Every structure is written in structure tokens, then in C-alpha cells.
N, C-alpha and C positions, 0 to 999 in steps of 0.2 A: 249423853252418848259416851260410850267407852269404846276405844279401839285398842286392841292388844293382841298378843300371840296366844295361841291355845295353851301353851305351857304356863301362862300366868292366870288362867281362868280361875283357879282355886283362890287366888289372892283377893277376889271380889266376893267370896261367899259370906263374909260378915255383913256386907251390904245387901246381898241377895242370896239367902240360904239355899234356894233351889239350885244354885250353881253346883253344889255338891252332887246333886242327882244328875245334872248334866254331865259332869266329869265322869261319874260312875258309868253312865250310859255310854259315853264315848270310849271308855276302856273296855266295854263289853262287846263292841261291834267291830267289824272289819270295815274300815273306811273306804276300802277299794270295792266293796260289794254292799252298796247302800240299800236300805230297805226301799221297797217300791211304793210304799204308801205311808200315810200318817201313822205314827206310833205313839200310843199313850204311855208315858213314863210314870206319871202320877195323876191319873185321871184327867179331869179338865184343868187341873192346876199346872200341869207341865206335859207338853207333847212336842213332837218333832215332825216336821214336814220336809222330806227330801225334795230337792228341786234341781232339775237339769233343764236348761233352756238357753236359747240364744240371747245375747245381750242386745241392748238398744242404744241409741244415741241419747245424749243428755236432754235434747228437746222433747223426746218421746216419753221420758221417764217422768211420772207424776208424783208429786209429794203425797204421802199418805201418813195417817196417824191412827193410833189405837187407844181405846179407853181402858180396856181390861187387861190386856197382855203386853208385856215387854217382848221385843223381838231380839233374840240373840242369833245372829246370822254368821255361820262358820263357813268360810271359803275353803273349798277343797280343790278348786281348779286354779288356773293361773292368776286370776284376779277378778275384781269387781270394784266399781266406783259407785258411791252413794251421794246423792245430793242431800243436804241437811238444812233445816231452818227451824228456829224456835217456834213451836206450835202456836204460842200466844201471838206471834207476829203474822200468822197466816190469816188473811182476811177474806179469801175467796174460795169457799168450799164449792166443789162441783155438784154437790147434792147433799142430802141428809146423811148423818151418821147411820150406818147399818149395825144394829145391835147383833143381828144374826151372824155377821161376818167380822164384827169388831173392827170396823174400818170406816174412815172418812178420807176422801181425796180432796186435794186443793189445786187450784190453778196457779197459786203463787209460785214464784221461782225460788230455788234454793239460795241461801246466802253464802254457802260454802260447799265444797266437795271433799270427800275423804275416800281414799282407795285402800282396799285390803288386798293382801296377797295370800297365797296358799298357806293354810294353817294359821291364819289370823281370823279374829272375830270382831264384830262390831255389835254393841248392845244398844238398842234404842228403847228408851223409856216412853211412856205415854206423852210426855211433854216434848218429845223429839219428832218432828215431821221429817220423813225421809223418802227419798226417791231412789228405789233400788234398780238393779239390773243394767247399770250403765257399763258397757264393755263391748269391745269389738271381737266377738267370738263366743264360744260356749261357756256358760257359767254352771258350775256344779257346787251345790252348797246344801247345808242342813240349816233349817230355820226352826229354832226352838222357841216355842210360845210359852212364856212364863207368866202365870196369873199374878198380877200386882194390884189390881183394882177391884 
């Protein structure tokens, strides 16, 4: 997991070259007028999903993990908190992995929590189980799906 400000995004492109395309996309759009639906930036290798929803409490947020895509979640509203746990330490899946949705959920509890503020991002790799949407209020964000698997 990486947590940083959007100004530092390009610093991680040697680790994950697709971040160059994420940065270019962000420079090409108006962040105050988000797209209303999923946008493919580089086919199935890189796409973005805009999200506007109400947050939930930590007990309602379930850990999830992905096999194929890394999640880069860019906070555009006041903030959001994520639960985190090393995926290898998750012992209680709630069901089978869904290849169609590239997701598996866990009943396990996060081992720690991280909070992001406006214009900060968090990058979750497939080995990071994460519980999103913890916040008391509206959450506005862009979720970039970056193929890594």
C-alpha cells in the first residue's frame, strides 16, 4: 500500500509505469466535473471509475482484495478512511473469488486504518486487503483500476 499526495504520483511510475497515463488523464479532465461512468484509458489495462456515495462506519466496511488489478483511489472530497490487512493473513473469505468482478471479500478485521484527505491517493496492490468507504459523510473519488496480474 502507498499513501501520498497527488503531486507525488509520478514519483511511483518507475514502480508502476501505468501511473504516467493516470497522471496524463488527470491533467486532461476537470476534477470538478467528473465523468459519470467508467472510462477506459488504456483498454482493460487501465480504466477509471468515478464514485460518489455516502460513507459507512468501520464495522460495515468489509475487507476486499483483487487478483488482477491494483486500485489507485484518489480522494476528491473531504476524506475517507480505509481498513487494511495483509491479504496473506486473511483467513475467512465470505465467498469465492469472482473472476468477473476481480474481487473477493473477507470477514477478517483490518489490522490498521489509514485516512486520506482531499487530493491524496492510496494505492492497493493485490496483496493488500482493504476496506473502503469509511467516513461520516459523502465520499467523492476516482478509482483507477491498473492491470498488474
